[in-house]
C-alpha positions as CSV (number, residue, x, y, z in Angstrom):
1,X,-14.2,4.9,45.3
2,X,-10.4,3.7,43.7
3,X,-8.7,6.4,42.3
4,X,-6.3,5.6,39.7
5,X,-6.6,5.1,36.1
6,X,-5.5,1.8,35.0
7,X,-3.8,2.1,31.2
8,X,-2.9,-0.6,29.1
9,X,-0.6,-0.4,26.1
10,X,-0.6,-3.2,23.9
11,X,3.3,-2.3,22.9
12,X,5.3,0.0,23.7
13,X,5.7,2.6,21.2
14,X,1.3,3.4,21.2
15,X,1.5,5.4,24.9
16,X,-1.0,7.4,26.2
17,X,0.5,10.7,24.7
18,X,-1.6,13.9,25.1
19,X,-2.9,11.7,27.8
20,X,-0.7,11.4,30.3
21,X,0.0,14.8,29.4
22,X,-3.3,15.8,31.2
23,X,-3.0,12.7,33.6
24,X,0.7,15.1,34.4
25,X,-1.3,17.9,35.4
26,X,-4.1,17.2,37.1
27,X,-1.5,14.8,39.5
28,X,-4.2,12.0,38.4
29,X,-3.2,8.1,39.7
30,X,-1.9,5.8,37.0
31,X,-0.9,2.1,36.6
32,X,0.4,1.7,33.3
33,X,0.9,-1.8,32.4
34,X,3.2,-3.0,28.8
35,X,1.6,-6.3,27.3
36,X,4.5,-6.4,24.8
37,X,6.8,-7.0,28.2
38,X,5.1,-9.9,29.4
39,X,2.6,-7.6,31.7
40,X,-1.1,-8.4,32.1
41,X,-4.1,-7.1,32.3
42,X,-4.7,-7.0,36.5
43,X,-8.7,-7.2,37.2
44,X,-9.6,-3.1,36.4
45,X,-12.2,-3.3,39.9
46,X,-9.6,-1.9,41.7
47,X,-9.9,1.2,39.1
48,X,-11.4,4.5,38.7
49,X,-10.8,4.1,35.2
50,X,-10.1,2.1,32.0
51,X,-8.2,3.0,28.4
52,X,-6.6,0.3,26.4
53,X,-3.9,1.5,23.7
54,X,-3.5,0.3,20.1
55,X,-1.0,-1.9,18.9
56,X,0.1,-4.1,15.8
57,X,-1.6,-6.5,17.1
58,X,-5.9,-8.5,16.2
59,X,-8.4,-9.0,18.9
60,X,-8.9,-12.3,16.7
61,X,-5.5,-12.8,17.6
62,X,-6.0,-16.4,19.7
63,X,-2.8,-16.0,22.3
64,X,-2.7,-16.0,26.1
65,X,-2.3,-12.2,25.7
66,X,-5.2,-11.0,24.0
67,X,-7.8,-13.6,26.3
68,X,-6.9,-12.7,29.4
69,X,-7.1,-8.9,28.2
70,X,-10.1,-9.2,26.5
71,X,-11.4,-11.5,29.9
72,X,-10.6,-7.6,32.0
73,X,-12.4,-5.6,29.1
74,X,-15.8,-8.2,29.9
75,X,-15.1,-7.6,33.3
76,X,-14.8,-3.7,33.4
77,X,-18.5,-3.8,31.6
78,X,-19.6,-5.9,33.9
79,X,-18.7,-3.8,36.8
80,X,-19.7,-0.5,34.7
81,X,-15.8,1.3,34.9
82,X,-15.5,4.0,32.5
83,X,-13.4,2.7,29.6
84,X,-11.9,4.4,27.1
85,X,-10.3,2.3,23.5
86,X,-8.4,3.7,20.7
87,X,-7.9,1.5,17.9
88,X,-7.4,-1.6,19.1
89,X,-8.3,-0.5,22.4
90,X,-12.1,0.3,20.9
91,X,-12.4,-3.5,18.6
92,X,-11.4,-5.3,21.8
93,X,-14.6,-3.1,23.4
94,X,-16.1,-4.5,20.8
95,X,-15.3,-8.1,20.8
96,X,-16.1,-7.9,24.1
97,X,-19.4,-6.6,23.9
98,X,-20.4,-9.3,21.6
99,X,-19.6,-7.7,18.1
100,X,-16.9,-8.6,15.7
101,X,-13.6,-7.5,14.7
102,X,-13.6,-7.4,10.4
103,X,-10.7,-6.4,7.0
104,X,-11.5,-3.3,6.9
105,X,-13.0,-2.9,3.0
106,X,-10.1,-0.1,2.6
107,X,-7.2,0.5,5.4
108,X,-6.9,3.6,6.4
109,X,-3.0,5.2,7.1
110,X,-2.8,9.2,7.5
111,X,-5.0,12.1,7.4
112,X,-5.1,12.1,4.0
113,X,-8.0,9.5,2.2
114,X,-6.5,7.8,-0.3
115,X,-9.1,10.1,-2.5
116,X,-6.9,12.6,-1.0
117,X,-9.9,14.0,0.8
118,X,-9.5,14.0,4.8
119,X,-10.5,11.5,7.1
120,X,-12.9,12.7,9.7
121,X,-15.2,11.3,11.9
122,X,-18.9,12.9,11.9
123,X,-21.2,12.2,14.8
124,X,-24.2,11.2,15.4
125,X,-27.5,12.9,16.9
126,X,-26.4,11.2,19.8
127,X,-22.9,11.4,19.8
128,X,-22.8,14.8,19.3
129,X,-24.8,15.0,22.6
130,X,-22.4,12.6,24.3
131,X,-19.8,14.2,27.0
132,X,-17.2,12.3,25.2
133,X,-17.7,15.0,22.8
134,X,-19.0,17.7,24.7
135,X,-17.6,21.1,23.0
136,X,-16.3,18.9,19.8
137,X,-19.3,20.1,17.2
138,X,-20.5,17.9,14.6
139,X,-17.2,16.6,14.0
140,X,-13.6,17.2,13.3
141,X,-10.4,15.7,11.4
142,X,-8.5,12.6,12.5
143,X,-6.0,10.4,12.0
144,X,-6.4,6.9,11.3
145,X,-3.6,3.7,11.2
146,X,-5.6,0.4,11.2
147,X,-6.4,-2.7,8.7
148,X,-9.5,-3.8,10.6
149,X,-12.8,-2.3,11.3
150,X,-16.1,-3.4,13.8
151,X,-19.2,-4.9,13.6
152,X,-20.7,-4.1,16.7
153,X,-23.8,-6.4,17.8
154,X,-26.9,-4.9,18.9
155,X,-26.6,-2.7,22.4
156,X,-23.1,-1.1,21.1
157,X,-24.7,2.6,19.8
158,X,-23.0,3.9,16.6
159,X,-21.6,7.5,18.1
160,X,-19.2,8.7,15.7
161,X,-18.7,7.7,11.7
162,X,-16.1,7.7,8.9
163,X,-15.8,7.3,5.1
164,X,-14.8,4.0,4.2
165,X,-15.1,2.3,7.7
166,X,-18.0,4.1,9.0
167,X,-17.5,2.3,12.6
168,X,-15.5,5.2,13.3
169,X,-17.0,5.5,17.8
170,X,-18.8,3.1,19.7
171,X,-20.1,3.3,23.5
172,X,-21.1,0.7,25.3
173,X,-23.5,1.4,28.6
174,X,-23.3,3.8,30.1
175,X,-19.6,5.1,30.1
176,X,-17.6,3.1,27.8
177,X,-16.1,4.2,24.8
178,X,-14.2,3.2,21.3
179,X,-12.5,5.2,19.2
180,X,-10.7,4.0,15.8
181,X,-8.9,6.6,15.3
182,X,-5.7,8.0,17.1
183,X,-6.2,11.0,19.5
184,X,-3.6,10.3,21.9
185,X,-0.7,10.8,19.5
186,X,2.1,13.5,20.5
187,X,5.1,14.8,17.9
188,X,7.3,13.0,19.2
189,X,5.1,9.9,18.8
190,X,4.7,10.7,15.1
191,X,8.0,10.7,14.2
192,X,8.5,7.7,16.3
193,X,6.0,5.7,14.6
194,X,6.9,7.0,11.3
195,X,10.5,5.5,11.5
196,X,8.4,1.4,12.8
197,X,5.3,1.1,11.0
198,X,5.0,-0.2,8.1
199,X,1.5,1.2,6.6
200,X,3.8,4.8,7.4
201,X,6.9,3.6,5.9
202,X,5.6,2.7,2.1
203,X,4.2,6.4,2.2
204,X,6.1,9.6,1.3
205,X,7.0,11.0,4.1
206,X,7.5,14.9,3.4
207,X,4.3,14.7,2.4
208,X,2.8,12.9,5.8
209,X,5.4,15.5,8.2
210,X,3.4,18.1,6.0
211,X,0.4,16.9,6.9
212,X,0.8,16.9,10.2
213,X,2.7,20.0,10.3
214,X,-1.1,21.6,8.7
215,X,-3.6,20.0,11.0
216,X,-1.2,19.6,14.1
217,X,-3.2,22.9,16.0
218,X,-6.8,21.9,16.0
219,X,-5.8,18.0,16.1
220,X,-3.8,19.1,19.7
221,X,-6.5,20.6,20.6
222,X,-9.6,18.5,19.5
223,X,-7.5,15.5,21.8
224,X,-7.6,17.3,24.6
225,X,-10.5,17.8,24.8
226,X,-11.8,14.7,24.2
227,X,-9.7,13.1,26.2
228,X,-10.3,15.1,29.4
229,X,-14.1,14.9,28.5
230,X,-13.2,11.1,29.1
231,X,-11.3,11.5,32.1
232,X,-14.4,14.6,33.2
233,X,-16.8,11.2,32.9
234,X,-14.6,9.3,35.2
235,X,-13.9,11.6,37.7
236,X,-10.7,12.5,37.3
237,X,-9.2,16.0,37.8
238,X,-11.2,19.1,37.2
239,X,-11.5,20.2,34.2
240,X,-8.1,21.1,31.5
241,X,-6.3,24.3,32.6
242,X,-6.2,27.1,29.6
């Protein structure tokens, strides 16, 4: 059994973040591919698990890079390789499994909805019992940064719901997961995204930083737990050190 995790970045500034912290702690081997630098996704058969991160692209882009990425995700699904997709990586999973990616009725950006309510993920009954959400209760607050959402195909299971975009977490087969929200984000990544992302730049900068500070401790704890749960599903490490 190969012992390396494949990490696919769709753009350089959306890296593995908290996931990288866990992998270093566990001394787990990784191979990182950055598609924005001209890399291509290798055959996943040589890896123990696969993670696809976010980016500004759409899975509906008819580009060689996106077509090749979707082909390799389809192959990972056919091989039963554990998979975690975050934001764009979740949308790619849904499309590779036969679903559709469509514009959000209302794009989700930041920590609060336009009404001022916190963005939250509520676990479905199946999700609450899934190993990915072990020790995370019935739901939690999330950070959003997306303008598209998904219509899953039959056989893709909904394991987490949101408000404006209800399909927030999905599962395909035994060990392929997608999360529409971001839980890999570190404080350094948040500051970088604030300088780069047009949707975040259009918002009140001071308010966003205050909102991040208010949730930072819980956000980090939830993110580390969720990501560590995925690594355990994929057979990496011996659990997160306390």
